[in-house]
LOPAGU-320061 format. One record per residue (C-alpha): residue number from 0; x, y, z. Coordinates in nm, 2 decimals, padded with zeros to 4 digits. Each point is the difference from the previous one (the first is absolute). Layout:
N
resi|px|py|pz
NUM|X|Y|Z
...
***
This chain:
331
resi|px|py|pz
0|-00.82|-03.08|00.78
1|00.34|00.15|-00.07
2|00.26|-00.08|00.29
3|00.18|00.31|00.15
4|00.35|-00.10|00.07
5|00.12|00.04|00.35
6|00.26|00.25|-00.12
7|00.05|00.19|-00.33
8|00.20|00.29|-00.11
9|-00.09|00.39|00.04
10|00.20|00.32|-00.04
11|00.01|00.10|00.34
12|00.09|00.38|00.15
13|00.15|00.04|00.30
14|00.09|00.31|00.20
15|00.23|-00.07|00.34
16|00.24|00.15|00.21
17|00.30|-00.07|-00.27
18|-00.23|00.17|-00.26
19|-00.21|-00.12|-00.31
20|00.02|-00.31|-00.16
21|-00.25|-00.20|-00.24
22|00.04|-00.35|-00.20
23|-00.14|-00.31|-00.06
24|-00.06|-00.22|00.30
25|-00.22|-00.29|00.08
26|-00.37|00.10|00.18
27|-00.31|-00.20|00.08
28|-00.36|00.12|-00.06
29|-00.01|00.05|00.37
30|00.27|00.26|00.00
31|-00.22|00.21|-00.25
32|-00.22|00.27|00.10
33|-00.39|-00.12|00.08
34|-00.25|-00.04|-00.27
35|-00.25|-00.21|-00.13
36|00.11|-00.09|-00.34
37|00.32|-00.18|-00.06
38|00.15|00.00|-00.35
39|00.26|-00.19|-00.22
40|00.15|00.34|-00.15
41|00.09|-00.04|-00.39
42|00.09|00.40|-00.04
43|00.09|00.28|00.15
44|00.20|00.33|-00.13
45|00.23|00.28|00.10
46|-00.09|00.32|00.07
47|00.21|00.32|00.12
48|-00.18|-00.07|00.36
49|00.13|-00.32|-00.03
50|00.36|00.12|-00.07
51|-00.01|00.23|00.27
52|-00.13|-00.27|00.24
53|00.24|-00.26|-00.09
54|00.33|00.19|00.01
55|-00.12|00.18|00.32
56|00.02|00.33|-00.18
57|-00.33|00.13|00.05
58|-00.19|-00.05|00.34
59|-00.30|-00.21|-00.16
60|-00.03|-00.29|00.24
61|-00.17|00.08|00.33
62|00.07|-00.33|00.19
63|00.29|-00.23|-00.06
64|00.07|-00.25|-00.10
65|-00.21|-00.02|-00.33
66|-00.01|-00.16|-00.30
67|00.04|00.23|-00.26
68|-00.24|00.09|-00.33
69|-00.30|00.19|-00.03
70|-00.16|-00.21|-00.28
71|-00.06|-00.34|-00.06
72|-00.23|-00.25|-00.20
73|-00.05|-00.36|00.03
74|-00.24|-00.28|00.09
75|-00.20|-00.07|00.35
76|00.12|-00.30|00.16
77|-00.21|00.05|00.33
78|-00.30|00.25|00.10
79|-00.17|00.06|00.29
80|-00.21|00.23|-00.18
81|-00.32|-00.17|-00.19
82|00.08|00.28|-00.31
83|00.30|-00.16|-00.08
84|00.09|-00.38|-00.06
85|00.29|-00.23|-00.07
86|00.13|00.07|-00.36
87|-00.16|00.37|-00.04
88|00.23|00.21|-00.18
89|00.04|00.36|00.19
90|00.23|00.26|00.04
91|00.09|00.27|00.27
92|00.18|00.35|-00.04
93|00.10|00.26|00.26
94|-00.27|-00.04|00.30
95|00.32|00.00|00.27
96|00.21|-00.30|-00.16
97|00.37|00.07|00.06
98|-00.10|00.25|00.22
99|-00.19|-00.06|00.31
100|-00.06|-00.37|-00.11
101|00.22|-00.28|-00.20
102|-00.02|00.05|-00.37
103|00.03|-00.18|-00.32
104|00.34|-00.09|-00.07
105|-00.05|-00.37|00.17
106|-00.11|-00.34|-00.18
107|-00.29|00.02|00.24
108|-00.20|00.28|00.12
109|-00.25|00.08|00.28
110|-00.25|00.27|-00.09
111|-00.30|00.17|00.18
112|-00.31|-00.09|-00.21
113|-00.11|00.35|-00.01
114|00.31|00.11|-00.21
115|00.01|-00.33|-00.24
116|-00.16|00.08|-00.33
117|-00.14|-00.28|-00.23
118|00.20|00.02|-00.31
119|-00.23|00.19|-00.28
120|-00.09|-00.19|-00.28
121|00.22|00.12|-00.27
122|00.33|00.02|00.18
123|00.23|-00.31|00.05
124|00.21|-00.02|00.31
125|00.32|00.10|-00.18
126|-00.19|00.32|-00.13
127|-00.13|00.11|00.32
128|00.35|00.04|00.12
129|00.12|00.15|-00.30
130|-00.25|00.24|00.09
131|00.03|-00.02|00.39
132|00.03|00.31|00.23
133|00.13|00.20|-00.31
134|-00.30|-00.07|-00.23
135|-00.23|00.03|00.27
136|00.14|00.31|00.11
137|-00.01|00.17|-00.38
138|-00.39|-00.12|-00.04
139|-00.10|00.13|00.33
140|00.16|00.31|-00.11
141|-00.20|00.04|-00.28
142|-00.36|-00.13|00.17
143|00.06|00.28|00.23
144|00.08|00.24|-00.26
145|-00.33|-00.11|-00.20
146|-00.21|00.01|00.31
147|00.11|00.36|-00.01
148|-00.13|00.05|-00.36
149|00.31|-00.08|-00.19
150|-00.03|-00.07|-00.39
151|00.21|-00.04|-00.28
152|-00.16|00.34|-00.13
153|00.21|00.15|00.27
154|00.30|-00.03|-00.19
155|00.29|-00.27|00.04
156|00.11|-00.11|00.34
157|00.40|00.02|00.08
158|00.13|-00.29|00.18
159|00.35|00.07|00.19
160|00.24|-00.25|00.09
161|-00.16|-00.18|-00.29
162|00.25|-00.32|-00.04
163|-00.04|-00.09|00.36
164|-00.24|-00.25|00.09
165|-00.30|00.21|00.08
166|00.10|00.26|-00.27
167|00.04|-00.28|-00.27
168|-00.34|-00.17|00.09
169|-00.17|00.37|00.01
170|00.08|00.07|-00.32
171|-00.13|-00.33|-00.13
172|-00.33|00.00|00.22
173|-00.06|00.36|-00.08
174|00.05|-00.04|-00.38
175|-00.21|-00.31|00.02
176|-00.30|00.19|00.16
177|00.01|00.24|-00.27
178|00.25|00.28|00.09
179|00.26|00.16|-00.19
180|00.32|-00.05|00.22
181|00.28|00.20|00.04
182|00.32|-00.19|00.15
183|00.26|00.22|00.15
184|00.33|-00.17|00.10
185|00.33|00.07|00.02
186|00.11|-00.33|-00.17
187|00.00|00.09|-00.37
188|00.07|-00.32|-00.10
189|-00.31|-00.13|00.11
190|-00.21|00.19|-00.27
191|-00.11|-00.32|-00.21
192|-00.05|-00.19|00.33
193|-00.26|00.28|00.12
194|-00.13|00.02|-00.37
195|-00.08|-00.36|00.00
196|-00.20|00.06|00.36
197|-00.23|00.25|-00.17
198|00.19|00.33|00.04
199|-00.09|00.23|-00.28
200|00.27|00.27|00.12
201|00.36|-00.07|00.17
202|00.13|00.32|00.20
203|00.32|00.05|00.20
204|-00.04|00.08|00.32
205|00.14|00.36|-00.08
206|-00.29|00.03|-00.22
207|-00.25|00.01|00.32
208|00.17|00.27|00.18
209|-00.11|00.35|00.06
210|00.05|00.32|00.25
211|-00.34|00.12|-00.01
212|-00.28|-00.07|00.22
213|-00.23|-00.07|-00.28
214|00.12|-00.06|-00.37
215|-00.11|-00.10|-00.35
216|-00.26|-00.28|00.06
217|00.15|-00.29|-00.17
218|-00.18|-00.30|00.17
219|-00.36|-00.10|00.08
220|00.16|-00.12|00.33
221|00.25|-00.28|00.11
222|00.16|-00.24|00.26
223|00.31|00.08|00.16
224|00.25|-00.25|00.12
225|00.27|00.24|00.06
226|-00.09|00.29|00.25
227|00.15|00.31|00.05
228|00.05|00.26|-00.32
229|-00.13|-00.25|-00.23
230|-00.33|-00.02|00.18
231|-00.03|00.40|00.05
232|00.08|00.04|-00.37
233|-00.27|-00.25|-00.09
234|-00.24|00.19|00.21
235|00.10|00.30|-00.18
236|-00.07|-00.13|-00.33
237|-00.33|-00.16|00.06
238|-00.30|00.13|-00.16
239|-00.32|00.13|00.16
240|-00.17|-00.28|00.21
241|00.27|-00.26|-00.08
242|00.14|-00.28|00.27
243|00.33|-00.06|00.08
244|00.09|-00.30|00.23
245|00.27|-00.04|00.21
246|00.15|-00.34|00.09
247|00.36|00.00|00.04
248|00.30|00.20|00.11
249|00.30|-00.15|-00.17
250|00.14|00.34|-00.04
251|-00.12|00.16|00.33
252|-00.25|00.05|00.25
253|-00.05|00.35|-00.02
254|-00.26|00.21|-00.19
255|00.08|00.40|-00.05
256|-00.31|00.14|-00.18
257|-00.22|00.24|-00.01
258|-00.41|-00.02|00.05
259|-00.04|00.17|-00.32
260|-00.07|-00.30|-00.22
261|-00.26|-00.12|00.26
262|-00.22|00.35|00.00
263|00.06|00.13|-00.32
264|-00.01|-00.35|-00.26
265|-00.21|-00.19|00.29
266|00.29|-00.25|-00.03
267|-00.02|-00.30|00.26
268|00.29|-00.20|00.15
269|-00.11|-00.33|00.07
270|00.20|-00.22|00.24
271|00.04|-00.36|-00.05
272|00.06|-00.23|00.30
273|-00.04|-00.34|-00.14
274|00.09|-00.20|00.35
275|-00.31|00.06|00.17
276|-00.26|00.00|-00.24
277|-00.34|-00.11|00.08
278|-00.11|-00.32|-00.13
279|-00.30|00.10|-00.22
280|00.25|00.26|-00.20
281|00.28|-00.32|-00.02
282|-00.25|-00.23|-00.14
283|-00.13|00.29|-00.26
284|00.34|00.07|-00.11
285|00.15|-00.37|-00.05
286|-00.35|-00.06|-00.19
287|00.13|00.29|-00.22
288|00.31|-00.12|-00.05
289|-00.10|-00.35|-00.09
290|-00.24|00.16|-00.26
291|-00.01|00.35|-00.16
292|00.35|00.16|00.13
293|00.19|-00.34|-00.03
294|00.32|00.08|-00.21
295|00.09|-00.19|-00.29
296|00.36|00.02|00.07
297|00.05|-00.16|00.32
298|00.25|-00.25|-00.13
299|00.19|00.32|-00.13
300|-00.01|00.19|00.37
301|00.15|-00.33|00.16
302|00.33|00.06|-00.06
303|00.15|-00.24|00.24
304|-00.12|-00.32|00.20
305|00.22|-00.11|00.30
306|00.02|-00.21|00.30
307|00.00|00.07|00.38
308|00.36|-00.05|00.02
309|00.08|00.28|-00.30
310|-00.22|00.27|00.18
311|00.30|00.18|00.20
312|00.13|00.10|-00.38
313|-00.32|00.09|-00.11
314|-00.04|00.22|00.32
315|00.32|00.21|-00.05
316|-00.08|00.03|-00.40
317|-00.30|00.16|00.09
318|00.10|00.23|00.28
319|00.30|00.12|-00.25
320|-00.28|00.10|-00.27
321|00.07|-00.25|-00.26
322|-00.27|-00.23|00.03
323|-00.25|-00.01|-00.32
324|-00.34|-00.12|-00.03
325|-00.11|-00.27|00.27
326|00.19|-00.29|00.16
327|-00.22|-00.29|00.04
328|00.11|-00.27|00.32
329|-00.05|-00.34|-00.09
330|-00.08|-00.19|00.33
***
């Protein structure tokens, strides 16, 4: 049996009378949220939500203190659940991590068995965390779209915020699934990167805009990570019975649109809430990510690999809009 040390390092977030503080501190397994499965963490990742939580610039945590990190992958050390044995490779994303319970920025993590997913064949622990919540969100968006009859024949899929974590992985996943992908980005120097991921067209932000409630049908649908005017424009440019999934608010949480795309073209707006996804859907998404939807460009998408003590700099970069691709956390 692998011994769990009395104390180990974790990136912990506090909210006190003096204000927000976060950083590495020693913790014990008994300090962590309850759960049936204890794992030795190998990797985590950095998501926009992690940056908001770690800096205190977003109201993500519902209790304090908590260990940050909404993703984690590693090997089981001990388990009170018979479905998991010592040495099993597992992962967890969302499911209350770094929101209502201690998250993945820790050398050891205690998880509820209900949200612990066996690592699917076809993925390494490292690959699973390059994907992480970002890849899971992108794949969940495509699953929802296809459940609503999305097909490549409807036309290209637009991906806004295409150089971010979710956007980059969406470009790669959608392309791998057989769709023509048009990447929308405000970073013109990222064109070669996006083409490497599978985008056939690179569009500037200004090219996806309209003042009309409905405009030329340019896309079969898409995934929006930006919100605001970008989302309303994407809806206005979507072909009949296409689907637009919304998964982010990098620009705005507001949506100013009309019902015309919905009642004249039959366009559907689908919400993607990855954190609370039911287990059976989780398992299906991860199965596809390990097989027919697995990007061939994961190492290209992973643009940075850091340790726990480098997290504050990564958070600031992400919130400043200067992040690119996916950042992996090595534990």
